C-alpha positions as CSV (number, residue, x, y, z in Angstrom):
1,M,133.6,118.9,97.5
2,S,132.7,121.9,99.2
3,E,130.3,123.4,96.7
4,S,130.0,126.7,98.1
5,A,133.3,127.5,98.7
6,P,134.6,131.1,97.6
7,A,137.0,130.9,94.2
8,H,140.3,131.5,94.7
9,P,141.9,134.6,93.2
10,A,142.0,135.0,89.3
11,R,145.5,134.1,88.8
12,R,146.8,135.1,85.3
13,R,147.0,133.0,82.8
14,T,149.2,134.5,80.2
15,K,153.0,134.4,80.5
16,I,154.9,137.5,80.9
17,V,158.4,137.6,78.7
18,A,160.8,140.8,79.8
19,T,164.0,141.3,78.3
20,L,166.6,142.0,80.1
21,G,169.4,145.0,79.6
22,P,171.1,147.9,81.4
23,A,167.6,148.9,82.9
24,T,167.6,145.4,84.4
25,D,171.1,145.0,86.1
26,D,170.3,146.0,89.6
27,P,169.8,142.5,91.3
28,K,166.7,144.1,93.6
29,V,165.4,145.3,90.2
30,L,165.5,141.6,89.0
31,E,163.8,140.2,91.8
32,A,161.3,143.2,92.0
33,M,160.8,141.9,88.2
34,V,160.5,138.6,89.2
35,R,157.3,139.5,91.7
36,A,156.0,141.9,89.5
37,G,155.0,138.5,87.2
38,M,158.1,138.2,85.1
39,D,157.7,134.3,84.0
40,V,160.2,134.2,80.9
41,A,163.4,136.7,80.6
42,R,164.7,137.3,77.1
43,I,168.4,137.8,76.6
44,N,169.4,139.4,73.5
45,F,172.4,137.9,72.0
46,S,172.8,141.3,69.8
47,H,173.9,143.3,72.7
48,G,176.2,143.1,75.2
49,R,179.7,142.7,75.8
50,P,181.6,139.3,76.7
51,G,180.5,137.9,79.5
52,E,177.7,140.2,79.9
53,V,175.5,137.2,78.4
54,A,176.6,134.8,81.5
55,R,176.7,137.6,84.3
56,R,172.2,138.0,83.2
57,V,172.1,134.3,83.1
58,E,173.4,133.9,86.6
59,A,171.9,136.5,87.7
60,V,168.0,135.7,86.6
61,R,168.4,132.2,88.3
62,A,169.7,134.1,91.7
63,A,166.8,136.1,91.5
64,A,164.1,133.2,90.9
65,A,166.0,131.9,93.7
66,A,165.3,134.7,96.4
67,C,161.5,134.9,95.4
68,K,161.4,130.9,95.7
69,G,160.2,130.7,92.0
70,H,160.9,129.4,88.3
71,V,162.0,131.7,85.9
72,G,162.7,130.5,82.1
73,I,165.3,131.7,80.5
74,L,165.0,132.7,76.3
75,G,168.5,133.5,74.4
76,D,167.6,135.4,70.9
77,L,170.1,135.0,68.4
78,Q,170.7,138.1,66.7
79,G,170.4,136.4,63.1
80,P,171.8,138.1,60.0
81,K,172.8,142.2,60.2
82,L,170.1,143.7,57.8
83,R,171.5,146.9,58.9
84,I,172.7,150.3,57.7
85,Q,176.5,151.4,59.0
86,R,177.3,154.5,60.5
87,F,177.6,157.8,59.7
88,A,180.7,160.3,60.2
89,D,178.4,162.5,62.5
90,G,175.8,160.1,64.1
91,E,173.0,160.9,61.7
92,V,172.1,163.0,58.4
93,M,168.5,164.6,57.3
94,L,167.2,163.1,54.4
95,E,165.0,165.4,51.9
96,D,162.3,163.8,49.9
97,G,163.4,163.6,46.4
98,V,167.0,163.2,46.7
99,A,169.6,160.4,45.9
100,F,171.3,158.3,48.1
101,A,172.9,155.3,47.8
102,L,174.1,152.3,50.3
103,D,177.3,150.5,49.8
104,P,179.2,148.1,51.3
105,D,182.5,149.5,50.4
106,I,181.9,152.4,52.4
107,G,184.1,152.5,55.6
108,A,181.5,151.5,58.5
109,A,181.8,154.6,60.4
110,A,182.2,157.2,57.2
111,G,178.6,157.8,56.3
112,T,177.3,160.8,54.7
113,V,173.9,162.6,53.5
114,E,175.0,160.8,50.0
115,A,175.7,157.7,51.0
116,V,176.1,154.7,54.0
117,G,178.0,151.6,54.2
118,L,176.0,148.3,54.4
119,A,176.2,145.5,56.9
120,Y,174.9,143.5,54.6
121,D,177.8,143.1,51.0
122,Q,174.8,141.1,49.5
123,L,171.5,143.0,49.1
124,A,172.5,144.5,45.8
125,D,172.6,140.5,44.5
126,D,168.5,140.0,45.6
127,L,166.9,143.6,43.9
128,H,165.8,144.8,41.1
129,V,165.8,148.5,39.9
130,G,162.2,149.7,41.2
131,D,162.6,147.7,44.6
132,T,161.3,149.4,48.0
133,L,163.8,149.5,50.8
134,L,162.4,150.8,54.3
135,L,164.7,152.0,57.1
136,D,164.2,152.4,60.4
137,D,161.2,150.3,60.8
138,G,159.7,151.8,57.8
139,Q,160.2,155.6,58.6
140,I,162.7,156.1,55.8
141,I,161.0,154.7,52.5
142,L,163.6,154.9,49.2
143,E,163.2,153.6,45.2
144,V,166.1,151.5,43.9
145,T,166.6,153.5,40.9
146,A,170.5,151.8,39.8
147,L,172.6,149.0,40.7
148,R,176.2,149.2,40.7
149,G,178.0,146.3,41.6
150,R,177.5,146.2,45.2
151,R,176.5,149.5,45.2
152,I,172.9,150.7,45.5
153,E,171.2,153.9,43.9
154,T,168.4,155.0,45.2
155,R,165.9,157.8,45.1
156,V,164.5,159.1,48.9
157,R,160.3,158.8,48.8
158,T,160.2,159.4,52.5
159,G,162.5,161.7,54.1
160,G,163.6,161.9,57.9
161,T,166.3,161.8,60.1
162,L,168.4,158.3,59.9
163,K,170.7,157.7,62.3
164,D,173.5,154.9,62.3
165,L,172.7,150.7,62.4
166,K,169.2,151.5,61.7
167,G,167.7,148.4,60.2
168,L,166.8,147.6,56.7
169,N,164.2,145.7,54.8
170,R,162.4,145.4,51.2
171,Q,158.9,145.7,50.9
172,G,157.4,142.5,50.2
173,G,160.9,140.6,51.4
174,G,162.8,138.4,49.3
175,L,165.9,139.3,51.0
176,S,168.4,136.1,50.9
177,A,170.6,136.3,54.2
178,P,170.8,133.2,55.7
179,A,168.9,133.1,59.5
180,L,172.3,131.7,60.9
181,T,175.6,133.4,60.8
182,D,178.7,132.5,62.1
183,K,178.2,134.8,65.6
184,D,175.0,132.8,66.1
185,R,176.3,129.2,65.5
186,E,179.1,130.8,68.4
187,D,176.2,132.3,70.4
188,I,174.4,128.6,70.3
189,V,177.7,126.8,71.7
190,S,177.1,129.4,74.7
191,A,173.2,129.0,75.2
192,A,174.2,125.4,75.6
193,E,177.2,125.9,78.0
194,L,174.4,128.3,80.0
195,D,171.9,126.0,80.0
196,L,169.4,128.3,78.5
197,D,165.8,127.0,78.1
198,Y,164.5,128.5,75.1
199,V,166.9,129.7,72.0
200,A,165.3,132.0,69.4
201,V,166.0,132.1,65.7
202,S,166.0,135.1,64.0
203,F,164.9,136.0,60.5
204,V,163.6,132.7,60.3
205,R,162.8,131.2,55.8
206,D,162.2,127.8,56.4
207,A,161.9,124.3,58.2
208,A,165.9,124.1,57.0
209,D,167.2,126.8,59.2
210,L,165.4,125.4,62.2
211,E,167.0,122.5,61.5
212,E,170.3,123.7,61.1
213,A,169.8,125.7,65.3
214,R,168.2,122.3,66.8
215,R,171.1,119.8,65.5
216,L,173.7,122.3,66.4
217,L,172.0,122.9,69.9
218,R,172.1,119.3,70.5
219,E,175.3,118.6,69.6
220,A,176.5,121.0,71.8
221,G,174.5,119.0,74.3
222,S,171.8,121.1,74.6
223,D,168.0,120.4,75.8
224,A,166.2,123.8,74.7
225,R,163.2,124.6,72.8
226,L,163.7,126.6,69.7
227,V,161.6,129.5,68.7
228,A,160.8,130.7,65.1
229,K,160.6,134.1,65.1
230,I,158.4,134.9,62.4
231,E,159.6,138.3,60.6
232,R,160.3,137.7,57.1
233,V,157.3,137.3,54.0
234,E,159.1,133.9,53.5
235,A,158.2,133.0,57.7
236,V,154.7,133.5,57.0
237,R,154.4,131.6,53.5
238,N,156.2,129.0,55.2
239,L,154.0,128.7,58.5
240,E,153.3,125.2,58.4
241,A,156.5,123.7,57.6
242,L,158.1,126.0,60.9
243,L,155.4,124.6,63.0
244,G,156.5,121.6,61.8
245,A,160.0,122.7,63.4
246,C,159.9,124.1,66.0
247,D,158.9,124.1,69.8
248,V,157.7,128.2,69.7
249,I,156.7,131.0,67.4
250,M,157.3,134.4,68.0
251,V,155.4,136.5,65.9
252,A,157.7,139.2,65.8
253,R,155.9,142.7,64.7
254,G,158.9,145.0,64.6
255,D,160.2,143.5,60.8
256,L,157.6,141.9,60.0
257,G,154.9,144.5,60.0
258,V,157.6,146.8,57.6
259,E,157.6,143.8,54.9
260,M,153.8,143.0,54.9
261,G,152.3,146.6,55.9
262,Y,151.2,147.6,58.9
263,A,147.7,147.2,57.8
264,E,148.0,143.6,57.0
265,L,149.7,142.7,60.5
266,P,146.2,142.4,62.8
267,G,144.9,139.9,60.5
268,I,148.1,137.8,60.2
269,Q,149.0,137.9,64.2
270,K,145.4,136.5,64.2
271,G,146.1,133.4,62.1
272,M,149.7,132.4,63.6
273,I,147.9,132.4,67.4
274,R,145.4,130.2,66.1
275,S,147.7,128.1,63.9
276,S,150.1,127.2,66.6
277,R,147.7,126.8,69.3
278,D,145.7,123.9,66.6
279,R,149.3,122.3,65.8
280,H,150.4,122.4,69.4
281,R,152.8,124.8,69.4
282,V,153.1,127.8,71.8
283,V,153.5,131.0,70.4
284,I,154.7,134.5,71.6
285,T,153.3,138.3,70.9
286,A,156.3,140.3,70.4
287,T,157.2,143.8,70.1
288,Q,155.8,147.4,71.3
289,M,153.3,146.1,73.5
290,M,153.5,148.5,75.8
291,E,156.1,151.0,73.8
292,S,155.3,154.1,75.0
293,M,156.2,152.9,78.7
294,I,160.0,153.0,78.0
295,T,159.3,156.8,78.9
296,N,156.4,156.7,80.9
297,A,154.7,155.4,83.8
298,L,151.8,154.4,82.0
299,P,150.1,152.4,78.4
300,T,148.5,154.5,76.2
301,R,144.8,152.6,75.5
302,A,145.9,151.5,72.3
303,E,148.5,149.9,73.9
304,V,146.0,148.0,76.9
305,S,144.2,146.9,73.5
306,D,146.8,146.0,72.3
307,V,147.8,143.2,75.0
308,A,144.2,142.5,75.7
309,N,143.6,141.2,72.0
310,A,146.3,138.9,71.7
311,V,145.6,137.8,75.4
312,M,142.0,136.9,74.0
313,D,142.5,135.7,70.8
314,G,144.6,132.4,73.1
315,T,148.4,133.4,72.8
316,D,150.4,131.9,75.5
317,A,152.7,134.7,76.2
318,V,153.2,138.8,75.9
319,M,156.2,140.6,75.2
320,L,158.3,143.4,76.4
321,S,161.6,144.6,74.8
322,A,162.6,148.3,75.0
323,E,160.4,148.9,77.9
324,T,162.1,146.4,80.2
325,A,165.8,146.3,78.9
326,V,166.1,150.3,78.8
327,G,163.0,152.1,80.3
328,R,162.6,154.1,82.8
329,Y,159.9,151.8,84.8
330,P,160.3,147.9,84.3
331,V,158.9,146.5,86.7
332,R,156.1,149.1,86.5
333,A,155.9,147.8,82.8
334,I,155.5,144.3,83.8
335,E,152.7,145.6,86.4
336,A,150.7,147.0,83.9
337,M,150.8,144.0,81.7
338,A,149.7,141.7,84.4
339,E,146.7,143.8,85.5
340,V,145.9,143.7,81.4
341,C,146.1,139.7,81.0
342,L,144.3,139.3,84.1
343,A,141.6,141.7,83.2
344,A,141.3,140.4,79.9
345,E,141.0,136.6,80.4
346,K,137.9,137.5,82.7
347,H,136.4,138.2,79.2
348,L,137.3,134.7,77.5
349,T,133.4,133.9,76.1
350,E,134.2,130.9,73.6
351,R,137.0,128.5,75.7
352,G,136.8,126.0,72.5
353,R,136.0,123.2,75.1
354,A,133.1,121.6,73.1
355,R,134.7,120.8,69.8
356,H,138.8,121.0,70.2
357,R,140.0,118.1,68.3
358,M,136.7,116.2,68.8
359,Y,137.2,114.5,65.5
360,D,141.3,113.5,65.2
361,R,142.8,111.0,65.6
362,F,145.4,110.7,68.3
363,E,148.9,109.3,67.5
364,R,150.3,109.3,71.1
365,V,148.8,108.1,73.9
366,D,150.0,110.8,76.6
367,E,148.8,113.3,73.8
368,A,145.0,110.9,74.5
369,I,145.2,111.9,78.2
370,A,145.9,114.9,77.9
371,M,142.9,116.0,75.8
372,A,140.4,113.4,77.8
373,V,141.2,115.7,80.5
374,M,140.8,118.8,79.7
375,Y,137.1,117.7,78.0
376,T,136.3,116.0,81.9
377,A,138.0,119.7,83.6
378,N,135.6,121.6,81.7
379,H,132.6,119.6,82.1
380,L,132.8,118.9,85.3
381,R,133.5,121.4,88.6
382,V,137.2,120.4,88.9
383,R,139.6,122.6,91.3
384,A,143.2,121.4,89.5
385,I,144.8,119.8,87.2
386,I,148.5,117.8,88.5
387,A,150.2,116.5,86.0
388,L,153.1,114.1,87.5
389,T,155.4,115.1,84.5
390,E,159.0,114.3,83.1
391,S,159.3,116.6,80.6
392,G,156.2,119.3,80.5
393,A,154.7,117.7,76.9
394,T,151.5,116.4,78.9
395,T,150.6,120.0,80.1
396,R,151.7,121.7,76.8
397,W,149.0,120.2,75.1
398,M,146.5,120.7,78.1
399,S,147.3,124.0,77.7
400,R,146.2,124.1,73.8
401,I,142.5,124.2,75.0
402,R,141.1,127.3,77.2
403,S,140.1,126.9,80.0
404,D,140.2,128.8,83.6
405,I,141.5,125.9,85.6
406,P,144.8,126.1,87.0
407,I,147.6,123.0,85.2
408,Y,150.4,122.7,87.8
409,A,153.5,120.2,86.3
410,F,154.6,118.5,89.2
411,T,157.7,117.6,87.9
412,P,161.8,116.5,89.7
413,H,163.7,118.4,86.9
414,E,164.6,121.9,87.8
415,A,164.8,122.3,83.5
416,T,160.7,121.6,83.1
417,A,160.0,123.7,86.5
418,R,161.9,126.3,84.0
419,R,160.5,125.5,80.4
420,V,156.7,125.3,81.3
421,T,157.0,128.7,82.7
422,L,156.1,129.5,79.3
423,Y,152.9,127.7,78.6
424,R,149.4,129.3,79.2
425,G,148.0,128.4,82.2
426,V,150.9,126.3,83.4
427,Y,152.5,126.5,86.8
428,P,156.1,124.5,87.7
429,V,156.2,123.0,91.0
430,Q,159.1,121.2,91.5
431,F,158.6,117.8,93.4
432,A,160.1,114.1,94.0
433,P,158.6,112.5,96.4
434,A,160.1,110.5,98.7
435,T,158.0,107.3,97.9
436,S,156.7,105.5,94.9
437,D,153.7,104.3,95.8
438,A,150.6,105.9,94.1
439,A,148.7,106.7,97.7
440,G,152.0,107.8,99.1
441,V,152.6,109.9,95.7
442,Y,148.5,111.5,96.1
443,R,149.3,112.4,99.8
444,C,152.3,114.1,98.9
445,V,150.9,116.5,96.3
446,F,147.7,117.0,98.4
447,D,150.3,118.4,101.1
448,E,151.9,120.2,98.7
449,L,148.9,121.7,96.8
450,L,147.4,122.7,100.7
451,R,150.7,124.5,102.1
452,R,150.6,126.7,99.1
453,E,147.2,127.2,99.7
454,L,146.5,126.0,96.1
455,V,144.0,124.0,96.8
456,R,141.2,123.2,100.1
457,V,140.0,120.0,101.2
458,G,136.9,118.4,99.7
459,D,138.2,120.1,96.1
460,R,138.1,118.2,93.5
461,V,141.2,117.4,91.2
462,I,143.0,115.5,88.2
463,F,145.5,113.5,88.4
464,T,147.4,112.9,85.2
465,Q,151.0,110.1,85.8
466,G,152.9,107.4,83.9
467,D,153.1,104.0,85.0
468,L,157.3,104.7,84.6
469,R,158.3,107.2,86.8
470,G,161.4,109.2,85.4
471,V,160.6,108.3,81.5
472,A,159.4,111.0,79.3
473,G,156.6,110.8,77.2
474,R,154.8,107.9,79.1
475,T,151.9,109.3,80.5
476,N,149.3,106.9,80.4
477,A,146.5,107.4,83.4
478,M,143.8,109.9,84.4
479,K,142.3,109.9,88.1
480,I,139.6,112.3,89.4
481,L,140.7,112.6,93.2
482,E,139.1,114.5,96.2
483,V,141.4,116.3,98.6
484,T,142.2,115.3,102.0
485,A,144.2,116.5,104.5
486,T,147.1,115.5,106.4
487,L,146.4,112.5,108.6
């Protein structure tokens, strides 16, 4: 190995999830987003006309192919409609102290300054006089003064302009709306038909919500991984059970911040990132990360710090929502987020490499191999880790330990290549060697790495693989090799 060879340029380890929408429908914009660093595309089932989701999925895959890369796709289920209905004039101005009612029996577009309809008609069953209701991400605050059947009488504590279809929360949580609606069940079938890589369950409360979603996905023929969106008080309280039932958590800070209170949110976010990594789950930090870039070409300094702190805490991915879906600068927003991630990754001082799971017992051989690889890589001069993987599980375990060493997931499966795009520090390489001979496989891997200029001749690398090719979960060996030139 050449000890004096200069290091390769830094490669961003934190992944970027970008939401698709009207601003991204131009194929040239979508290709530019992929080149700028979009690792996973989020498609929101809450929006879009019939057929629009399918068109966007097709467009993402076409853009990824044009860029000769892999982009994962996350389908985000709508969940229960915890929203008001529409106003006759589009909006009203609510003054402090006035009476205002929420009534599901009012017409869907007949709201006035005195009352508005509700999309969730069981809300009154979950409330008591004195409860606080929060509208439009907490901008409007109402106090419940009376419950008359399904009609909820309130007094405006903090007023302002209230527009159509704004979200609704109860301070402190406690709403019983189920996580999965009939629409969500239909969208799960669509997600399976479109071969989506991840499906996110909105307003999840407990493990049962996720178990139902996973069952429906498998019945529909999908192997998509499940994302639990943590946006309810109940989800925070049930976090350990949710981590056991999901593959990924999303720290969905919008509704969560409203229910928990914005001052509590930073600590909760850090705790969730730490817990997800300890439990070998992937974590996405989301909502308003670069909100100002919906209209501005540069993020605020506070937004830069927000993204950087999530990166330094160990999040696998950071997410853009309206910034890319409807913003004026979707490509620039991705570029800015990528710049911040790279800069933050330079300042990681505690890599968690010395004590991580040092005293744990492992139940699976492939998990033990992954831990051994990362311990070795962090204590030996190594250029790269190469995992020959069927499902990507070994690389996910490796990615839980902080390291600046890239992990390349060599896999014959397109679905696995797309899936690992969400894992921190893991990069997919679709790869199907023509030989099963070990020396021949190593030669093919070296050729591919050298062709992509990911390693140099003489570099030391670590391989992981299983004896049984084509069988997921059978990684049982690691090997330290030196890269050699093609004969």
